[in-house]
PyMOL CGO cylinders between C-alpha atoms (Angstrom):
from pymol import cmd
from pymol.cgo import CYLINDER

trace = [
    CYLINDER, 9.27, 11.54, -6.69, 7.84, 12.31, -10.12, 0.3, 1, 1, 1, 1, 1, 1,
    CYLINDER, 7.84, 12.31, -10.12, 8.08, 11.35, -13.78, 0.3, 1, 1, 1, 1, 1, 1,
    CYLINDER, 8.08, 11.35, -13.78, 10.32, 13.70, -15.78, 0.3, 1, 1, 1, 1, 1, 1,
    CYLINDER, 10.32, 13.70, -15.78, 8.22, 14.99, -18.67, 0.3, 1, 1, 1, 1, 1, 1,
    CYLINDER, 8.22, 14.99, -18.67, 9.52, 13.92, -22.06, 0.3, 1, 1, 1, 1, 1, 1,
    CYLINDER, 9.52, 13.92, -22.06, 12.17, 11.67, -20.56, 0.3, 1, 1, 1, 1, 1, 1,
    CYLINDER, 12.17, 11.67, -20.56, 12.33, 7.97, -19.77, 0.3, 1, 1, 1, 1, 1, 1,
    CYLINDER, 12.33, 7.97, -19.77, 13.27, 8.57, -16.14, 0.3, 1, 1, 1, 1, 1, 1,
    CYLINDER, 13.27, 8.57, -16.14, 11.74, 9.42, -12.80, 0.3, 1, 1, 1, 1, 1, 1,
    CYLINDER, 11.74, 9.42, -12.80, 13.35, 12.12, -10.70, 0.3, 1, 1, 1, 1, 1, 1,
    CYLINDER, 13.35, 12.12, -10.70, 13.78, 11.70, -6.95, 0.3, 1, 1, 1, 1, 1, 1,
    CYLINDER, 13.78, 11.70, -6.95, 14.20, 14.82, -4.84, 0.3, 1, 1, 1, 1, 1, 1,
    CYLINDER, 14.20, 14.82, -4.84, 16.05, 14.46, -1.53, 0.3, 1, 1, 1, 1, 1, 1,
    CYLINDER, 16.05, 14.46, -1.53, 15.58, 17.33, 0.94, 0.3, 1, 1, 1, 1, 1, 1,
    CYLINDER, 15.58, 17.33, 0.94, 17.12, 17.65, 4.42, 0.3, 1, 1, 1, 1, 1, 1,
    CYLINDER, 17.12, 17.65, 4.42, 14.48, 17.07, 7.09, 0.3, 1, 1, 1, 1, 1, 1,
    CYLINDER, 14.48, 17.07, 7.09, 15.52, 20.16, 9.05, 0.3, 1, 1, 1, 1, 1, 1,
    CYLINDER, 15.52, 20.16, 9.05, 15.21, 22.41, 6.00, 0.3, 1, 1, 1, 1, 1, 1,
    CYLINDER, 15.21, 22.41, 6.00, 18.86, 23.41, 5.85, 0.3, 1, 1, 1, 1, 1, 1,
    CYLINDER, 18.86, 23.41, 5.85, 21.48, 21.97, 3.55, 0.3, 1, 1, 1, 1, 1, 1,
    CYLINDER, 21.48, 21.97, 3.55, 21.58, 21.04, -0.13, 0.3, 1, 1, 1, 1, 1, 1,
    CYLINDER, 21.58, 21.04, -0.13, 18.58, 19.68, -2.03, 0.3, 1, 1, 1, 1, 1, 1,
    CYLINDER, 18.58, 19.68, -2.03, 19.59, 16.88, -4.39, 0.3, 1, 1, 1, 1, 1, 1,
    CYLINDER, 19.59, 16.88, -4.39, 17.87, 15.31, -7.37, 0.3, 1, 1, 1, 1, 1, 1,
    CYLINDER, 17.87, 15.31, -7.37, 18.61, 11.89, -8.81, 0.3, 1, 1, 1, 1, 1, 1,
    CYLINDER, 18.61, 11.89, -8.81, 17.10, 10.00, -11.76, 0.3, 1, 1, 1, 1, 1, 1,
    CYLINDER, 17.10, 10.00, -11.76, 15.93, 6.42, -11.64, 0.3, 1, 1, 1, 1, 1, 1,
    CYLINDER, 15.93, 6.42, -11.64, 13.82, 3.89, -13.55, 0.3, 1, 1, 1, 1, 1, 1,
    CYLINDER, 13.82, 3.89, -13.55, 10.75, 5.48, -15.13, 0.3, 1, 1, 1, 1, 1, 1,
    CYLINDER, 10.75, 5.48, -15.13, 7.60, 4.99, -13.02, 0.3, 1, 1, 1, 1, 1, 1,
    CYLINDER, 7.60, 4.99, -13.02, 4.65, 6.76, -11.43, 0.3, 1, 1, 1, 1, 1, 1,
    CYLINDER, 4.65, 6.76, -11.43, 3.83, 6.65, -7.71, 0.3, 1, 1, 1, 1, 1, 1,
    CYLINDER, 3.83, 6.65, -7.71, 0.56, 7.34, -5.89, 0.3, 1, 1, 1, 1, 1, 1,
    CYLINDER, 0.56, 7.34, -5.89, 1.44, 5.89, -2.48, 0.3, 1, 1, 1, 1, 1, 1,
    CYLINDER, 1.44, 5.89, -2.48, 4.57, 5.15, -0.48, 0.3, 1, 1, 1, 1, 1, 1,
    CYLINDER, 4.57, 5.15, -0.48, 4.69, 2.33, 2.06, 0.3, 1, 1, 1, 1, 1, 1,
    CYLINDER, 4.69, 2.33, 2.06, 7.62, 3.41, 4.21, 0.3, 1, 1, 1, 1, 1, 1,
    CYLINDER, 7.62, 3.41, 4.21, 11.12, 4.88, 4.12, 0.3, 1, 1, 1, 1, 1, 1,
    CYLINDER, 11.12, 4.88, 4.12, 14.11, 4.88, 6.45, 0.3, 1, 1, 1, 1, 1, 1,
    CYLINDER, 14.11, 4.88, 6.45, 17.84, 5.51, 6.59, 0.3, 1, 1, 1, 1, 1, 1,
    CYLINDER, 17.84, 5.51, 6.59, 20.49, 2.81, 6.50, 0.3, 1, 1, 1, 1, 1, 1,
    CYLINDER, 20.49, 2.81, 6.50, 23.92, 4.43, 6.70, 0.3, 1, 1, 1, 1, 1, 1,
    CYLINDER, 23.92, 4.43, 6.70, 24.37, 6.58, 3.58, 0.3, 1, 1, 1, 1, 1, 1,
    CYLINDER, 24.37, 6.58, 3.58, 21.41, 4.90, 1.89, 0.3, 1, 1, 1, 1, 1, 1,
    CYLINDER, 21.41, 4.90, 1.89, 17.74, 5.83, 1.96, 0.3, 1, 1, 1, 1, 1, 1,
    CYLINDER, 17.74, 5.83, 1.96, 15.39, 2.84, 1.65, 0.3, 1, 1, 1, 1, 1, 1,
    CYLINDER, 15.39, 2.84, 1.65, 12.08, 3.83, 0.03, 0.3, 1, 1, 1, 1, 1, 1,
    CYLINDER, 12.08, 3.83, 0.03, 9.27, 1.29, -0.55, 0.3, 1, 1, 1, 1, 1, 1,
    CYLINDER, 9.27, 1.29, -0.55, 6.57, 2.51, -2.94, 0.3, 1, 1, 1, 1, 1, 1,
    CYLINDER, 6.57, 2.51, -2.94, 3.70, 1.22, -5.05, 0.3, 1, 1, 1, 1, 1, 1,
    CYLINDER, 3.70, 1.22, -5.05, 4.87, 1.96, -8.60, 0.3, 1, 1, 1, 1, 1, 1,
    CYLINDER, 4.87, 1.96, -8.60, 3.27, 1.96, -12.04, 0.3, 1, 1, 1, 1, 1, 1,
    CYLINDER, 3.27, 1.96, -12.04, 5.16, 1.74, -15.31, 0.3, 1, 1, 1, 1, 1, 1,
    CYLINDER, 5.16, 1.74, -15.31, 2.86, 4.51, -16.62, 0.3, 1, 1, 1, 1, 1, 1,
    CYLINDER, 2.86, 4.51, -16.62, 0.21, 6.79, -15.19, 0.3, 1, 1, 1, 1, 1, 1,
    CYLINDER, 0.21, 6.79, -15.19, -3.04, 4.73, -14.93, 0.3, 1, 1, 1, 1, 1, 1,
    CYLINDER, -3.04, 4.73, -14.93, -5.55, 7.13, -16.46, 0.3, 1, 1, 1, 1, 1, 1,
    CYLINDER, -5.55, 7.13, -16.46, -9.29, 6.49, -15.99, 0.3, 1, 1, 1, 1, 1, 1,
    CYLINDER, -9.29, 6.49, -15.99, -12.03, 8.76, -17.31, 0.3, 1, 1, 1, 1, 1, 1,
    CYLINDER, -12.03, 8.76, -17.31, -13.74, 10.18, -14.18, 0.3, 1, 1, 1, 1, 1, 1,
    CYLINDER, -13.74, 10.18, -14.18, -17.11, 10.02, -15.97, 0.3, 1, 1, 1, 1, 1, 1,
    CYLINDER, -17.11, 10.02, -15.97, -16.76, 6.31, -16.83, 0.3, 1, 1, 1, 1, 1, 1,
    CYLINDER, -16.76, 6.31, -16.83, -18.93, 3.71, -15.13, 0.3, 1, 1, 1, 1, 1, 1,
    CYLINDER, -18.93, 3.71, -15.13, -16.62, 1.75, -12.79, 0.3, 1, 1, 1, 1, 1, 1,
    CYLINDER, -16.62, 1.75, -12.79, -18.20, -1.49, -14.00, 0.3, 1, 1, 1, 1, 1, 1,
    CYLINDER, -18.20, -1.49, -14.00, -17.08, -0.77, -17.56, 0.3, 1, 1, 1, 1, 1, 1,
    CYLINDER, -17.08, -0.77, -17.56, -13.40, -0.12, -16.80, 0.3, 1, 1, 1, 1, 1, 1,
    CYLINDER, -13.40, -0.12, -16.80, -11.06, -2.46, -18.67, 0.3, 1, 1, 1, 1, 1, 1,
    CYLINDER, -11.06, -2.46, -18.67, -8.57, -3.07, -15.89, 0.3, 1, 1, 1, 1, 1, 1,
    CYLINDER, -8.57, -3.07, -15.89, -6.52, -5.32, -18.16, 0.3, 1, 1, 1, 1, 1, 1,
    CYLINDER, -6.52, -5.32, -18.16, -5.55, -2.29, -20.24, 0.3, 1, 1, 1, 1, 1, 1,
    CYLINDER, -5.55, -2.29, -20.24, -4.22, -0.37, -17.23, 0.3, 1, 1, 1, 1, 1, 1,
    CYLINDER, -4.22, -0.37, -17.23, -0.74, -0.76, -15.71, 0.3, 1, 1, 1, 1, 1, 1,
    CYLINDER, -0.74, -0.76, -15.71, -0.88, -2.53, -12.35, 0.3, 1, 1, 1, 1, 1, 1,
    CYLINDER, -0.88, -2.53, -12.35, 0.70, -1.17, -9.23, 0.3, 1, 1, 1, 1, 1, 1,
    CYLINDER, 0.70, -1.17, -9.23, 3.65, -3.17, -7.87, 0.3, 1, 1, 1, 1, 1, 1,
    CYLINDER, 3.65, -3.17, -7.87, 5.60, -2.76, -4.65, 0.3, 1, 1, 1, 1, 1, 1,
    CYLINDER, 5.60, -2.76, -4.65, 9.13, -1.58, -5.46, 0.3, 1, 1, 1, 1, 1, 1,
    CYLINDER, 9.13, -1.58, -5.46, 12.11, -0.85, -3.21, 0.3, 1, 1, 1, 1, 1, 1,
    CYLINDER, 12.11, -0.85, -3.21, 14.42, 2.02, -4.06, 0.3, 1, 1, 1, 1, 1, 1,
    CYLINDER, 14.42, 2.02, -4.06, 17.88, 2.23, -2.51, 0.3, 1, 1, 1, 1, 1, 1,
    CYLINDER, 17.88, 2.23, -2.51, 19.03, 5.83, -2.75, 0.3, 1, 1, 1, 1, 1, 1,
    CYLINDER, 19.03, 5.83, -2.75, 22.78, 5.96, -2.13, 0.3, 1, 1, 1, 1, 1, 1,
    CYLINDER, 22.78, 5.96, -2.13, 23.59, 9.51, -1.10, 0.3, 1, 1, 1, 1, 1, 1,
    CYLINDER, 23.59, 9.51, -1.10, 27.35, 8.90, -1.17, 0.3, 1, 1, 1, 1, 1, 1,
    CYLINDER, 27.35, 8.90, -1.17, 27.49, 7.72, -4.79, 0.3, 1, 1, 1, 1, 1, 1,
    CYLINDER, 27.49, 7.72, -4.79, 24.43, 9.59, -6.04, 0.3, 1, 1, 1, 1, 1, 1,
    CYLINDER, 24.43, 9.59, -6.04, 22.93, 6.40, -7.47, 0.3, 1, 1, 1, 1, 1, 1,
    CYLINDER, 22.93, 6.40, -7.47, 19.60, 4.59, -7.09, 0.3, 1, 1, 1, 1, 1, 1,
    CYLINDER, 19.60, 4.59, -7.09, 19.05, 0.84, -7.20, 0.3, 1, 1, 1, 1, 1, 1,
    CYLINDER, 19.05, 0.84, -7.20, 15.57, -0.60, -7.71, 0.3, 1, 1, 1, 1, 1, 1,
    CYLINDER, 15.57, -0.60, -7.71, 14.11, -4.02, -6.99, 0.3, 1, 1, 1, 1, 1, 1,
    CYLINDER, 14.11, -4.02, -6.99, 10.57, -5.40, -7.19, 0.3, 1, 1, 1, 1, 1, 1,
    CYLINDER, 10.57, -5.40, -7.19, 9.34, -6.63, -3.81, 0.3, 1, 1, 1, 1, 1, 1,
    CYLINDER, 9.34, -6.63, -3.81, 6.21, -8.14, -5.35, 0.3, 1, 1, 1, 1, 1, 1,
    CYLINDER, 6.21, -8.14, -5.35, 4.94, -8.07, -8.93, 0.3, 1, 1, 1, 1, 1, 1,
    CYLINDER, 4.94, -8.07, -8.93, 1.39, -8.87, -7.81, 0.3, 1, 1, 1, 1, 1, 1,
    CYLINDER, 1.39, -8.87, -7.81, -1.05, -6.01, -8.45, 0.3, 1, 1, 1, 1, 1, 1,
    CYLINDER, -1.05, -6.01, -8.45, -1.44, -4.08, -5.20, 0.3, 1, 1, 1, 1, 1, 1,
    CYLINDER, -1.44, -4.08, -5.20, -2.21, -0.70, -3.62, 0.3, 1, 1, 1, 1, 1, 1,
    CYLINDER, -2.21, -0.70, -3.62, -2.76, 1.08, -0.29, 0.3, 1, 1, 1, 1, 1, 1,
    CYLINDER, -2.76, 1.08, -0.29, 0.05, -0.26, 1.94, 0.3, 1, 1, 1, 1, 1, 1,
    CYLINDER, 0.05, -0.26, 1.94, -0.18, -0.06, 5.72, 0.3, 1, 1, 1, 1, 1, 1,
    CYLINDER, -0.18, -0.06, 5.72, 2.12, -1.00, 8.60, 0.3, 1, 1, 1, 1, 1, 1,
    CYLINDER, 2.12, -1.00, 8.60, 2.55, -0.61, 12.32, 0.3, 1, 1, 1, 1, 1, 1,
    CYLINDER, 2.55, -0.61, 12.32, 2.65, 3.18, 12.83, 0.3, 1, 1, 1, 1, 1, 1,
    CYLINDER, 2.65, 3.18, 12.83, 5.48, 2.74, 15.35, 0.3, 1, 1, 1, 1, 1, 1,
    CYLINDER, 5.48, 2.74, 15.35, 7.71, 1.64, 12.47, 0.3, 1, 1, 1, 1, 1, 1,
    CYLINDER, 7.71, 1.64, 12.47, 6.98, 4.52, 10.12, 0.3, 1, 1, 1, 1, 1, 1,
    CYLINDER, 6.98, 4.52, 10.12, 10.26, 6.11, 9.13, 0.3, 1, 1, 1, 1, 1, 1,
    CYLINDER, 10.26, 6.11, 9.13, 12.15, 3.20, 10.71, 0.3, 1, 1, 1, 1, 1, 1,
    CYLINDER, 12.15, 3.20, 10.71, 13.35, -0.25, 9.59, 0.3, 1, 1, 1, 1, 1, 1,
    CYLINDER, 13.35, -0.25, 9.59, 10.42, -2.66, 9.45, 0.3, 1, 1, 1, 1, 1, 1,
    CYLINDER, 10.42, -2.66, 9.45, 9.54, -6.23, 8.57, 0.3, 1, 1, 1, 1, 1, 1,
    CYLINDER, 9.54, -6.23, 8.57, 5.81, -6.41, 7.84, 0.3, 1, 1, 1, 1, 1, 1,
    CYLINDER, 5.81, -6.41, 7.84, 3.52, -4.56, 5.46, 0.3, 1, 1, 1, 1, 1, 1,
    CYLINDER, 3.52, -4.56, 5.46, -0.13, -5.23, 4.60, 0.3, 1, 1, 1, 1, 1, 1,
    CYLINDER, -0.13, -5.23, 4.60, -1.55, -4.12, 1.28, 0.3, 1, 1, 1, 1, 1, 1,
    CYLINDER, -1.55, -4.12, 1.28, -4.69, -4.42, -0.82, 0.3, 1, 1, 1, 1, 1, 1,
    CYLINDER, -4.69, -4.42, -0.82, -4.33, -6.81, -3.75, 0.3, 1, 1, 1, 1, 1, 1,
    CYLINDER, -4.33, -6.81, -3.75, -6.20, -8.71, -6.44, 0.3, 1, 1, 1, 1, 1, 1,
    CYLINDER, -6.20, -8.71, -6.44, -7.83, -12.10, -5.92, 0.3, 1, 1, 1, 1, 1, 1,
    CYLINDER, -7.83, -12.10, -5.92, -5.84, -13.57, -8.82, 0.3, 1, 1, 1, 1, 1, 1,
    CYLINDER, -5.84, -13.57, -8.82, -2.04, -13.66, -8.61, 0.3, 1, 1, 1, 1, 1, 1,
    CYLINDER, -2.04, -13.66, -8.61, -1.49, -12.08, -12.04, 0.3, 1, 1, 1, 1, 1, 1,
    CYLINDER, -1.49, -12.08, -12.04, -3.07, -9.24, -13.99, 0.3, 1, 1, 1, 1, 1, 1,
    CYLINDER, -3.07, -9.24, -13.99, -4.81, -6.04, -13.03, 0.3, 1, 1, 1, 1, 1, 1,
    CYLINDER, -4.81, -6.04, -13.03, -8.28, -6.05, -11.47, 0.3, 1, 1, 1, 1, 1, 1,
    CYLINDER, -8.28, -6.05, -11.47, -10.23, -4.43, -8.62, 0.3, 1, 1, 1, 1, 1, 1,
    CYLINDER, -10.23, -4.43, -8.62, -8.76, -5.07, -5.17, 0.3, 1, 1, 1, 1, 1, 1,
    CYLINDER, -8.76, -5.07, -5.17, -10.62, -7.96, -3.54, 0.3, 1, 1, 1, 1, 1, 1,
    CYLINDER, -10.62, -7.96, -3.54, -7.99, -9.31, -1.14, 0.3, 1, 1, 1, 1, 1, 1,
    CYLINDER, -7.99, -9.31, -1.14, -5.44, -8.32, 1.48, 0.3, 1, 1, 1, 1, 1, 1,
    CYLINDER, -5.44, -8.32, 1.48, -1.83, -9.47, 1.42, 0.3, 1, 1, 1, 1, 1, 1,
    CYLINDER, -1.83, -9.47, 1.42, 0.70, -9.48, 4.24, 0.3, 1, 1, 1, 1, 1, 1,
    CYLINDER, 0.70, -9.48, 4.24, 4.36, -9.41, 3.20, 0.3, 1, 1, 1, 1, 1, 1,
    CYLINDER, 4.36, -9.41, 3.20, 7.29, -10.39, 5.39, 0.3, 1, 1, 1, 1, 1, 1,
    CYLINDER, 7.29, -10.39, 5.39, 10.11, -8.27, 3.98, 0.3, 1, 1, 1, 1, 1, 1,
    CYLINDER, 10.11, -8.27, 3.98, 12.77, -10.30, 5.78, 0.3, 1, 1, 1, 1, 1, 1,
    CYLINDER, 12.77, -10.30, 5.78, 12.00, -13.78, 4.51, 0.3, 1, 1, 1, 1, 1, 1,
    CYLINDER, 12.00, -13.78, 4.51, 9.73, -13.01, 1.54, 0.3, 1, 1, 1, 1, 1, 1,
    CYLINDER, 9.73, -13.01, 1.54, 6.70, -14.97, 2.77, 0.3, 1, 1, 1, 1, 1, 1,
    CYLINDER, 6.70, -14.97, 2.77, 3.18, -13.85, 1.83, 0.3, 1, 1, 1, 1, 1, 1,
    CYLINDER, 3.18, -13.85, 1.83, -0.21, -14.39, 3.47, 0.3, 1, 1, 1, 1, 1, 1,
    CYLINDER, -0.21, -14.39, 3.47, -3.61, -13.70, 1.90, 0.3, 1, 1, 1, 1, 1, 1,
    CYLINDER, -3.61, -13.70, 1.90, -7.22, -13.10, 2.81, 0.3, 1, 1, 1, 1, 1, 1,
    CYLINDER, -7.22, -13.10, 2.81, -9.75, -12.72, -0.01, 0.3, 1, 1, 1, 1, 1, 1,
    CYLINDER, -9.75, -12.72, -0.01, -13.29, -11.32, -0.09, 0.3, 1, 1, 1, 1, 1, 1,
    CYLINDER, -13.29, -11.32, -0.09, -13.93, -12.55, -3.67, 0.3, 1, 1, 1, 1, 1, 1,
    CYLINDER, -13.93, -12.55, -3.67, -16.07, -13.05, -5.59, 0.3, 1, 1, 1, 1, 1, 1,
    CYLINDER, -16.07, -13.05, -5.59, -18.55, -10.43, -4.34, 0.3, 1, 1, 1, 1, 1, 1,
    CYLINDER, -18.55, -10.43, -4.34, -16.34, -8.52, -1.89, 0.3, 1, 1, 1, 1, 1, 1,
    CYLINDER, -16.34, -8.52, -1.89, -14.21, -5.47, -2.70, 0.3, 1, 1, 1, 1, 1, 1,
    CYLINDER, -14.21, -5.47, -2.70, -11.70, -4.23, -0.13, 0.3, 1, 1, 1, 1, 1, 1,
    CYLINDER, -11.70, -4.23, -0.13, -10.83, -0.69, 0.80, 0.3, 1, 1, 1, 1, 1, 1,
    CYLINDER, -10.83, -0.69, 0.80, -7.58, 0.60, 2.25, 0.3, 1, 1, 1, 1, 1, 1,
    CYLINDER, -7.58, 0.60, 2.25, -6.43, -1.64, 5.14, 0.3, 1, 1, 1, 1, 1, 1,
    CYLINDER, -6.43, -1.64, 5.14, -5.55, -0.07, 8.48, 0.3, 1, 1, 1, 1, 1, 1,
    CYLINDER, -5.55, -0.07, 8.48, -3.16, -1.46, 11.09, 0.3, 1, 1, 1, 1, 1, 1,
    CYLINDER, -3.16, -1.46, 11.09, -4.25, -1.16, 14.73, 0.3, 1, 1, 1, 1, 1, 1,
    CYLINDER, -4.25, -1.16, 14.73, -1.40, -2.22, 17.07, 0.3, 1, 1, 1, 1, 1, 1,
    CYLINDER, -1.40, -2.22, 17.07, -2.11, -4.14, 20.26, 0.3, 1, 1, 1, 1, 1, 1,
    CYLINDER, -2.11, -4.14, 20.26, -1.28, -2.17, 23.42, 0.3, 1, 1, 1, 1, 1, 1,
    CYLINDER, -1.28, -2.17, 23.42, 2.21, -2.88, 24.78, 0.3, 1, 1, 1, 1, 1, 1,
    CYLINDER, 2.21, -2.88, 24.78, 2.91, -5.39, 22.00, 0.3, 1, 1, 1, 1, 1, 1,
    CYLINDER, 2.91, -5.39, 22.00, 6.41, -6.89, 21.90, 0.3, 1, 1, 1, 1, 1, 1,
    CYLINDER, 6.41, -6.89, 21.90, 6.34, -7.83, 18.20, 0.3, 1, 1, 1, 1, 1, 1,
    CYLINDER, 6.34, -7.83, 18.20, 5.90, -5.56, 15.20, 0.3, 1, 1, 1, 1, 1, 1,
    CYLINDER, 5.90, -5.56, 15.20, 2.93, -7.36, 13.64, 0.3, 1, 1, 1, 1, 1, 1,
    CYLINDER, 2.93, -7.36, 13.64, 0.93, -7.85, 16.84, 0.3, 1, 1, 1, 1, 1, 1,
    CYLINDER, 0.93, -7.85, 16.84, -2.34, -6.11, 16.08, 0.3, 1, 1, 1, 1, 1, 1,
    CYLINDER, -2.34, -6.11, 16.08, -5.43, -6.09, 13.91, 0.3, 1, 1, 1, 1, 1, 1,
    CYLINDER, -5.43, -6.09, 13.91, -6.10, -5.23, 10.30, 0.3, 1, 1, 1, 1, 1, 1,
    CYLINDER, -6.10, -5.23, 10.30, -9.30, -3.31, 9.62, 0.3, 1, 1, 1, 1, 1, 1,
    CYLINDER, -9.30, -3.31, 9.62, -10.82, -2.80, 6.19, 0.3, 1, 1, 1, 1, 1, 1,
    CYLINDER, -10.82, -2.80, 6.19, -14.10, -1.66, 4.76, 0.3, 1, 1, 1, 1, 1, 1,
    CYLINDER, -14.10, -1.66, 4.76, -15.34, -4.36, 2.37, 0.3, 1, 1, 1, 1, 1, 1,
    CYLINDER, -15.34, -4.36, 2.37, -18.14, -3.65, -0.06, 0.3, 1, 1, 1, 1, 1, 1,
    CYLINDER, -18.14, -3.65, -0.06, -20.46, -6.65, -0.28, 0.3, 1, 1, 1, 1, 1, 1,
    CYLINDER, -20.46, -6.65, -0.28, -21.85, -6.47, -3.82, 0.3, 1, 1, 1, 1, 1, 1,
    CYLINDER, -21.85, -6.47, -3.82, -24.23, -9.39, -3.21, 0.3, 1, 1, 1, 1, 1, 1,
    CYLINDER, -24.23, -9.39, -3.21, -26.12, -7.54, -0.47, 0.3, 1, 1, 1, 1, 1, 1,
    CYLINDER, -26.12, -7.54, -0.47, -25.25, -3.95, -1.49, 0.3, 1, 1, 1, 1, 1, 1,
    CYLINDER, -25.25, -3.95, -1.49, -23.82, -3.10, 1.90, 0.3, 1, 1, 1, 1, 1, 1,
    CYLINDER, -23.82, -3.10, 1.90, -20.45, -2.50, 3.50, 0.3, 1, 1, 1, 1, 1, 1,
    CYLINDER, -20.45, -2.50, 3.50, -18.82, -4.62, 6.21, 0.3, 1, 1, 1, 1, 1, 1,
    CYLINDER, -18.82, -4.62, 6.21, -16.06, -3.68, 8.60, 0.3, 1, 1, 1, 1, 1, 1,
    CYLINDER, -16.06, -3.68, 8.60, -13.77, -6.72, 8.47, 0.3, 1, 1, 1, 1, 1, 1,
    CYLINDER, -13.77, -6.72, 8.47, -11.16, -7.36, 11.16, 0.3, 1, 1, 1, 1, 1, 1,
    CYLINDER, -11.16, -7.36, 11.16, -8.22, -9.75, 10.72, 0.3, 1, 1, 1, 1, 1, 1,
    CYLINDER, -8.22, -9.75, 10.72, -5.56, -10.91, 13.13, 0.3, 1, 1, 1, 1, 1, 1,
    CYLINDER, -5.56, -10.91, 13.13, -2.41, -9.31, 11.68, 0.3, 1, 1, 1, 1, 1, 1,
    CYLINDER, -2.41, -9.31, 11.68, -0.34, -12.28, 12.82, 0.3, 1, 1, 1, 1, 1, 1,
    CYLINDER, -0.34, -12.28, 12.82, -2.66, -14.97, 11.46, 0.3, 1, 1, 1, 1, 1, 1,
    CYLINDER, -2.66, -14.97, 11.46, -4.25, -14.25, 8.08, 0.3, 1, 1, 1, 1, 1, 1,
    CYLINDER, -4.25, -14.25, 8.08, -4.99, -17.96, 7.65, 0.3, 1, 1, 1, 1, 1, 1,
    CYLINDER, -4.99, -17.96, 7.65, -7.50, -17.68, 10.48, 0.3, 1, 1, 1, 1, 1, 1,
    CYLINDER, -7.50, -17.68, 10.48, -9.71, -15.53, 8.29, 0.3, 1, 1, 1, 1, 1, 1,
    CYLINDER, -9.71, -15.53, 8.29, -11.92, -12.71, 9.50, 0.3, 1, 1, 1, 1, 1, 1,
    CYLINDER, -11.92, -12.71, 9.50, -12.20, -12.74, 13.28, 0.3, 1, 1, 1, 1, 1, 1,
    CYLINDER, -12.20, -12.74, 13.28, -15.05, -10.23, 13.09, 0.3, 1, 1, 1, 1, 1, 1,
    CYLINDER, -15.05, -10.23, 13.09, -17.34, -8.92, 10.37, 0.3, 1, 1, 1, 1, 1, 1,
    CYLINDER, -17.34, -8.92, 10.37, -19.53, -5.97, 11.30, 0.3, 1, 1, 1, 1, 1, 1,
    CYLINDER, -19.53, -5.97, 11.30, -22.47, -5.55, 8.92, 0.3, 1, 1, 1, 1, 1, 1,
    CYLINDER, -22.47, -5.55, 8.92, -23.35, -1.92, 8.38, 0.3, 1, 1, 1, 1, 1, 1,
    CYLINDER, -23.35, -1.92, 8.38, -26.98, -1.18, 7.65, 0.3, 1, 1, 1, 1, 1, 1,
    CYLINDER, -26.98, -1.18, 7.65, -26.03, 0.63, 4.43, 0.3, 1, 1, 1, 1, 1, 1,
    CYLINDER, -26.03, 0.63, 4.43, -23.19, 0.72, 1.92, 0.3, 1, 1, 1, 1, 1, 1,
    CYLINDER, -23.19, 0.72, 1.92, -20.28, 3.13, 2.15, 0.3, 1, 1, 1, 1, 1, 1,
    CYLINDER, -20.28, 3.13, 2.15, -19.39, 4.67, -1.23, 0.3, 1, 1, 1, 1, 1, 1,
    CYLINDER, -19.39, 4.67, -1.23, -16.30, 2.86, -2.48, 0.3, 1, 1, 1, 1, 1, 1,
    CYLINDER, -16.30, 2.86, -2.48, -13.42, 5.19, -1.61, 0.3, 1, 1, 1, 1, 1, 1,
    CYLINDER, -13.42, 5.19, -1.61, -9.73, 5.34, -0.96, 0.3, 1, 1, 1, 1, 1, 1,
    CYLINDER, -9.73, 5.34, -0.96, -8.35, 6.59, 2.33, 0.3, 1, 1, 1, 1, 1, 1,
    CYLINDER, -8.35, 6.59, 2.33, -9.01, 6.36, 6.03, 0.3, 1, 1, 1, 1, 1, 1,
    CYLINDER, -9.01, 6.36, 6.03, -7.06, 6.46, 9.26, 0.3, 1, 1, 1, 1, 1, 1,
    CYLINDER, -7.06, 6.46, 9.26, -7.13, 5.01, 12.78, 0.3, 1, 1, 1, 1, 1, 1,
    CYLINDER, -7.13, 5.01, 12.78, -6.72, 7.09, 15.93, 0.3, 1, 1, 1, 1, 1, 1,
    CYLINDER, -6.72, 7.09, 15.93, -6.85, 5.73, 19.50, 0.3, 1, 1, 1, 1, 1, 1,
    CYLINDER, -6.85, 5.73, 19.50, -9.37, 8.39, 20.58, 0.3, 1, 1, 1, 1, 1, 1,
    CYLINDER, -9.37, 8.39, 20.58, -11.69, 10.94, 19.01, 0.3, 1, 1, 1, 1, 1, 1,
    CYLINDER, -11.69, 10.94, 19.01, -11.29, 14.66, 19.48, 0.3, 1, 1, 1, 1, 1, 1,
    CYLINDER, -11.29, 14.66, 19.48, -14.10, 17.01, 18.47, 0.3, 1, 1, 1, 1, 1, 1,
    CYLINDER, -14.10, 17.01, 18.47, -12.98, 20.54, 17.69, 0.3, 1, 1, 1, 1, 1, 1,
]
cmd.load_cgo(trace, "trace")
């Protein structure tokens, strides 16, 4: 999925998973995407949930992060695209207009229908700003749950760790690195994925700060090559 240069549209490329068959391209509402949440098939329709920006959010790499005017940058919003392969059309709806990034979900539901997604978000409900909170969205009933590290905490990408042999999709833990600006250190914060209102069930204080970054992953065991 990419913005078509010089045109007010975004082009979606659809390629057969097995590598054989016709590659198709369809145009949809103009946007820019860094990260996708999930995608799955529903009959002749592909459901694609992505964090979208109206325009590319450009930041000078040499600029001091503390001097960035976030209000001048387009905020990321979670959009749902419905790509109808039979009609060759794409419908778009906004799942949440709240500024957000770095979605995560139960890895067992990747590429499959799902109900719950957790994503980094702003402390305030409107406007663009650094991510200081985590938001859980129920895509079936539209409910939202929040946990915030503001005013001195800044969250990294959340990770979903499923409970062994869980019978429900959201049974697990949410892990996130949180930079504690007050003490200049980083905490590993753990939330109950089914009960955000409970708050952090564990906060592991690291002895140093971790440079504020973007991505991480969880694996059940470590393999040294």
